[in-house]
Chimera marker file (.cmm) of the C-alpha trace (Angstrom):
<marker_set name="trace">
<marker id="1" x="-51.116" y="-1.822" z="-14.296" r="1" g="1" b="0" radius="0.5"/>
<marker id="2" x="-48.134" y="0.487" z="-13.882" r="1" g="1" b="0" radius="0.5"/>
<marker id="3" x="-45.525" y="2.035" z="-16.130" r="1" g="1" b="0" radius="0.5"/>
<marker id="4" x="-41.860" y="2.862" z="-15.773" r="1" g="1" b="0" radius="0.5"/>
<marker id="5" x="-40.127" y="5.041" z="-18.355" r="1" g="1" b="0" radius="0.5"/>
<marker id="6" x="-36.492" y="5.732" z="-19.135" r="1" g="1" b="0" radius="0.5"/>
<marker id="7" x="-35.184" y="8.483" z="-21.408" r="1" g="1" b="0" radius="0.5"/>
<marker id="8" x="-31.839" y="8.820" z="-23.181" r="1" g="1" b="0" radius="0.5"/>
<marker id="9" x="-30.817" y="11.716" z="-25.395" r="1" g="1" b="0" radius="0.5"/>
<marker id="10" x="-27.435" y="10.364" z="-26.447" r="1" g="1" b="0" radius="0.5"/>
<marker id="11" x="-27.599" y="7.334" z="-28.725" r="1" g="1" b="0" radius="0.5"/>
<marker id="12" x="-30.099" y="5.075" z="-26.957" r="1" g="1" b="0" radius="0.5"/>
<marker id="13" x="-27.599" y="2.260" z="-26.501" r="1" g="1" b="0" radius="0.5"/>
<marker id="14" x="-27.840" y="2.258" z="-22.702" r="1" g="1" b="0" radius="0.5"/>
<marker id="15" x="-31.634" y="1.959" z="-22.589" r="1" g="1" b="0" radius="0.5"/>
<marker id="16" x="-31.755" y="-1.835" z="-22.818" r="1" g="1" b="0" radius="0.5"/>
<marker id="17" x="-29.140" y="-2.069" z="-20.059" r="1" g="1" b="0" radius="0.5"/>
<marker id="18" x="-31.105" y="0.328" z="-17.857" r="1" g="1" b="0" radius="0.5"/>
<marker id="19" x="-34.342" y="-1.577" z="-18.486" r="1" g="1" b="0" radius="0.5"/>
<marker id="20" x="-32.696" y="-4.904" z="-17.616" r="1" g="1" b="0" radius="0.5"/>
<marker id="21" x="-31.176" y="-3.404" z="-14.467" r="1" g="1" b="0" radius="0.5"/>
<marker id="22" x="-34.544" y="-1.965" z="-13.367" r="1" g="1" b="0" radius="0.5"/>
<marker id="23" x="-36.221" y="-5.341" z="-13.900" r="1" g="1" b="0" radius="0.5"/>
<marker id="24" x="-33.517" y="-7.106" z="-11.856" r="1" g="1" b="0" radius="0.5"/>
<marker id="25" x="-33.786" y="-4.530" z="-9.060" r="1" g="1" b="0" radius="0.5"/>
<marker id="26" x="-37.594" y="-4.817" z="-8.926" r="1" g="1" b="0" radius="0.5"/>
<marker id="27" x="-38.178" y="-8.470" z="-9.783" r="1" g="1" b="0" radius="0.5"/>
<marker id="28" x="-39.591" y="-9.265" z="-6.323" r="1" g="1" b="0" radius="0.5"/>
<marker id="29" x="-42.345" y="-6.656" z="-6.790" r="1" g="1" b="0" radius="0.5"/>
<marker id="30" x="-43.240" y="-7.395" z="-10.430" r="1" g="1" b="0" radius="0.5"/>
<marker id="31" x="-45.939" y="-9.987" z="-11.042" r="1" g="1" b="0" radius="0.5"/>
<marker id="32" x="-45.840" y="-9.768" z="-14.834" r="1" g="1" b="0" radius="0.5"/>
<marker id="33" x="-44.242" y="-7.605" z="-17.492" r="1" g="1" b="0" radius="0.5"/>
<marker id="34" x="-46.934" y="-6.789" z="-20.017" r="1" g="1" b="0" radius="0.5"/>
<marker id="35" x="-44.845" y="-4.889" z="-22.573" r="1" g="1" b="0" radius="0.5"/>
<marker id="36" x="-41.536" y="-3.137" z="-23.123" r="1" g="1" b="0" radius="0.5"/>
<marker id="37" x="-41.753" y="-0.488" z="-25.829" r="1" g="1" b="0" radius="0.5"/>
<marker id="38" x="-38.823" y="1.397" z="-27.323" r="1" g="1" b="0" radius="0.5"/>
<marker id="39" x="-39.465" y="4.590" z="-29.282" r="1" g="1" b="0" radius="0.5"/>
<marker id="40" x="-37.327" y="7.280" z="-30.887" r="1" g="1" b="0" radius="0.5"/>
<marker id="41" x="-38.146" y="10.846" z="-31.851" r="1" g="1" b="0" radius="0.5"/>
<marker id="42" x="-35.137" y="12.625" z="-33.266" r="1" g="1" b="0" radius="0.5"/>
<marker id="43" x="-32.311" y="12.122" z="-30.793" r="1" g="1" b="0" radius="0.5"/>
<marker id="44" x="-34.641" y="11.290" z="-27.872" r="1" g="1" b="0" radius="0.5"/>
<marker id="45" x="-34.941" y="7.596" z="-27.033" r="1" g="1" b="0" radius="0.5"/>
<marker id="46" x="-37.618" y="6.312" z="-24.649" r="1" g="1" b="0" radius="0.5"/>
<marker id="47" x="-38.189" y="2.892" z="-23.116" r="1" g="1" b="0" radius="0.5"/>
<marker id="48" x="-41.547" y="2.276" z="-21.445" r="1" g="1" b="0" radius="0.5"/>
<marker id="49" x="-42.212" y="-0.812" z="-19.328" r="1" g="1" b="0" radius="0.5"/>
<marker id="50" x="-45.814" y="-1.785" z="-18.639" r="1" g="1" b="0" radius="0.5"/>
<marker id="51" x="-46.140" y="-4.209" z="-15.728" r="1" g="1" b="0" radius="0.5"/>
<marker id="52" x="-48.348" y="-5.607" z="-12.989" r="1" g="1" b="0" radius="0.5"/>
<marker id="53" x="-47.239" y="-5.428" z="-9.388" r="1" g="1" b="0" radius="0.5"/>
<link id1="1" id2="2" r="1" g="1" b="0" radius="0.2"/>
<link id1="2" id2="3" r="1" g="1" b="0" radius="0.2"/>
<link id1="3" id2="4" r="1" g="1" b="0" radius="0.2"/>
<link id1="4" id2="5" r="1" g="1" b="0" radius="0.2"/>
<link id1="5" id2="6" r="1" g="1" b="0" radius="0.2"/>
<link id1="6" id2="7" r="1" g="1" b="0" radius="0.2"/>
<link id1="7" id2="8" r="1" g="1" b="0" radius="0.2"/>
<link id1="8" id2="9" r="1" g="1" b="0" radius="0.2"/>
<link id1="9" id2="10" r="1" g="1" b="0" radius="0.2"/>
<link id1="10" id2="11" r="1" g="1" b="0" radius="0.2"/>
<link id1="11" id2="12" r="1" g="1" b="0" radius="0.2"/>
<link id1="12" id2="13" r="1" g="1" b="0" radius="0.2"/>
<link id1="13" id2="14" r="1" g="1" b="0" radius="0.2"/>
<link id1="14" id2="15" r="1" g="1" b="0" radius="0.2"/>
<link id1="15" id2="16" r="1" g="1" b="0" radius="0.2"/>
<link id1="16" id2="17" r="1" g="1" b="0" radius="0.2"/>
<link id1="17" id2="18" r="1" g="1" b="0" radius="0.2"/>
<link id1="18" id2="19" r="1" g="1" b="0" radius="0.2"/>
<link id1="19" id2="20" r="1" g="1" b="0" radius="0.2"/>
<link id1="20" id2="21" r="1" g="1" b="0" radius="0.2"/>
<link id1="21" id2="22" r="1" g="1" b="0" radius="0.2"/>
<link id1="22" id2="23" r="1" g="1" b="0" radius="0.2"/>
<link id1="23" id2="24" r="1" g="1" b="0" radius="0.2"/>
<link id1="24" id2="25" r="1" g="1" b="0" radius="0.2"/>
<link id1="25" id2="26" r="1" g="1" b="0" radius="0.2"/>
<link id1="26" id2="27" r="1" g="1" b="0" radius="0.2"/>
<link id1="27" id2="28" r="1" g="1" b="0" radius="0.2"/>
<link id1="28" id2="29" r="1" g="1" b="0" radius="0.2"/>
<link id1="29" id2="30" r="1" g="1" b="0" radius="0.2"/>
<link id1="30" id2="31" r="1" g="1" b="0" radius="0.2"/>
<link id1="31" id2="32" r="1" g="1" b="0" radius="0.2"/>
<link id1="32" id2="33" r="1" g="1" b="0" radius="0.2"/>
<link id1="33" id2="34" r="1" g="1" b="0" radius="0.2"/>
<link id1="34" id2="35" r="1" g="1" b="0" radius="0.2"/>
<link id1="35" id2="36" r="1" g="1" b="0" radius="0.2"/>
<link id1="36" id2="37" r="1" g="1" b="0" radius="0.2"/>
<link id1="37" id2="38" r="1" g="1" b="0" radius="0.2"/>
<link id1="38" id2="39" r="1" g="1" b="0" radius="0.2"/>
<link id1="39" id2="40" r="1" g="1" b="0" radius="0.2"/>
<link id1="40" id2="41" r="1" g="1" b="0" radius="0.2"/>
<link id1="41" id2="42" r="1" g="1" b="0" radius="0.2"/>
<link id1="42" id2="43" r="1" g="1" b="0" radius="0.2"/>
<link id1="43" id2="44" r="1" g="1" b="0" radius="0.2"/>
<link id1="44" id2="45" r="1" g="1" b="0" radius="0.2"/>
<link id1="45" id2="46" r="1" g="1" b="0" radius="0.2"/>
<link id1="46" id2="47" r="1" g="1" b="0" radius="0.2"/>
<link id1="47" id2="48" r="1" g="1" b="0" radius="0.2"/>
<link id1="48" id2="49" r="1" g="1" b="0" radius="0.2"/>
<link id1="49" id2="50" r="1" g="1" b="0" radius="0.2"/>
<link id1="50" id2="51" r="1" g="1" b="0" radius="0.2"/>
<link id1="51" id2="52" r="1" g="1" b="0" radius="0.2"/>
<link id1="52" id2="53" r="1" g="1" b="0" radius="0.2"/>
</marker_set>
């Protein structure tokens, strides 16, 4: 199991786009996406992808 994380300190609106782009770019190496978690603490937005390769 592996993780990929993306951070945004603006408004978080680009995170879903960045996650989708990463998945498209790596789809040949990903066996299964286990979870995609979005969190916010103040003005810090984090997306964490948990996947099997």
